[in-house]
C-alpha angles and dihedrals in degrees: 000000000000121000093246092050091049090050091050091049092050092048091050091049091049091051091050091049092049092048091050093049090045092051092050091047090049092048091049093051092040094054093040096063100035119094108264093242089060095052098108127127097200087232126117113212130329130110095281093052092047091048093050090048089053092048090050094050091046091059101047107122116267114237120255139174117040094018095062112107114280093189142010123222116248119246109274142147135267114233128188107230103161138036133041088057093295113156092359093304132141120298123260097239115081099019124091107163143047092195100166141028134173142160114252124176090350093304133105116248125190130196114212131192141192144172098267131074109265094035093111103099139153120216131190124216116207095186095270110035140022124236125190109235102166137041131037087065093292112161091356095307133141124286113191110048131110106207140046100199103176141012119193131176124208118173105306097347132092113202122201130191113204137170147124121269116239092016110107114218095023097107115115138172122209137177130209126205096191093271110042139021120230126193112234100174139013142099090293092059097049095106092045105047111005100258108163105258106215107008112092135048101187138025098216105184145003143197137172111233123176088352090301125118113237122190128194112218135206143187108195098198099049135039122227099056100092103122140147115230128192133197110229121175091340097310131100121230134176109242101164130041126022085076092289114161092354095307131139122294136204093284090069089072095226116157099188151355100249098188143004130202140170115231123175090348093303128109119243126193129197116205138202136193147127101273123094112276091012089141098087141145122225130189129210113202095187094273110039141018120234130182108240102166139042133041089053095298111159091355095306131141115308102185104122092211093067098102100159133062097195108182139012121193136162114236132162092352092305134103106240122195135182121213134198109272117242135192128268092053124131114242093250095052114112127225091204121090134186129209125201095190092271111046140012125236131182112253119219133334138231135197092196115124088216090058092046093051095045113103102180117070097175109156143033126182142166111231123183091330096315125108112229133193129195123204140173149163137135088322088063133249126309137179124215140183128209111248130215089260094052096258124136104232128183112267115250100354113149142043113354095008137091116225115231092233091057097050120129111247126194093228128040115241111245116246115270092008125133123244125181144156108255100182144002135197131195111213134158093346094308129106117223123199127195116209129210140178124084136022105297095021094108097110138140119217129190126212114197141128110273090247093054100066096099111111123225132166 
């Protein structure tokens, strides 16, 4: 190549680079000042559309004011208290998830899951030892399920959602009064209370709204079965999904209702599925459903590859949700959003590579005044707290504390496997975390100052 031709090629490449950088800078500024509801490219798919969606989400205002941290957790230690046979608990082999935890009768209960029939079990922790109280037919319970997907307490009842993924009709709902289990919903109760016989494989979520039990359902192998059911006067009825009361229908492509929450006396549902924008939030005002989050609605996330809304929690008079993390996001961009009833804002930020590479943002909780987030993915699980400056910082990392990532586990995590925190509970000044991922990952860990381990009811 001649020198003049080389010079021409380099000049042309420089011009292209400058134009590209200029276009990105223009897009960044353009999307930064526009009202969020106007941030739409008019494109459907393609690299440019995805990039502009990411730019848009990266510039949504970070939340301030009441959602700044009001407290920071003291340095403490993580201690394995359940799983791998510790303290009389379940063995490591055959159990891969602690999907649900709750406090019932002043005691911690954990729902564990595994790949084999009979793995769905509920265990109770009395502060020293574990006792199995559900599964294997104990106290009149089930015997052939694989997952305990939710545990919920309401007054003197413990509710459990169990089932087997990829097995249509296996979803069941039970309650426990401290002595006996009773089946409230499932194929066996169809003729008694109207539970759909062969439709669902997992009850994914639950909430009590207006003194009525509501359950979010899922069928993992087929879209169109994401519904909310409620138990009214002893009978089950679908009140969300299937187009009921103005809600979503099968065309939305939702596979399940991942979480339910009550905010300002109204019921909210977070969905998941395979379709673009399947990660959405819907609100039921007592008469009609309305989509209030996802696909840019009310200033929310627009990235079409967010297909899970993974947790909904009420904190500081806001509804706070975590969403599945997608690509094309700057490291500092949060996957946690807050809603004040009118608009969404991103909550917090982090420049940590661990945060950026996490894909599962499965649980949020308030613990002794601090706001805590649990994440996971192929990079492993991590636990964060929101700082006074709005940054997500690793929990208990520094002098006098043991970082979660550095904890000593009884089994080594297999290469390229996922690990995440599925659930957390705050109880008696201690934070409990339930782990999920691979065979042997079903563990419960406790975070508490060394002087706070004494148990009292």
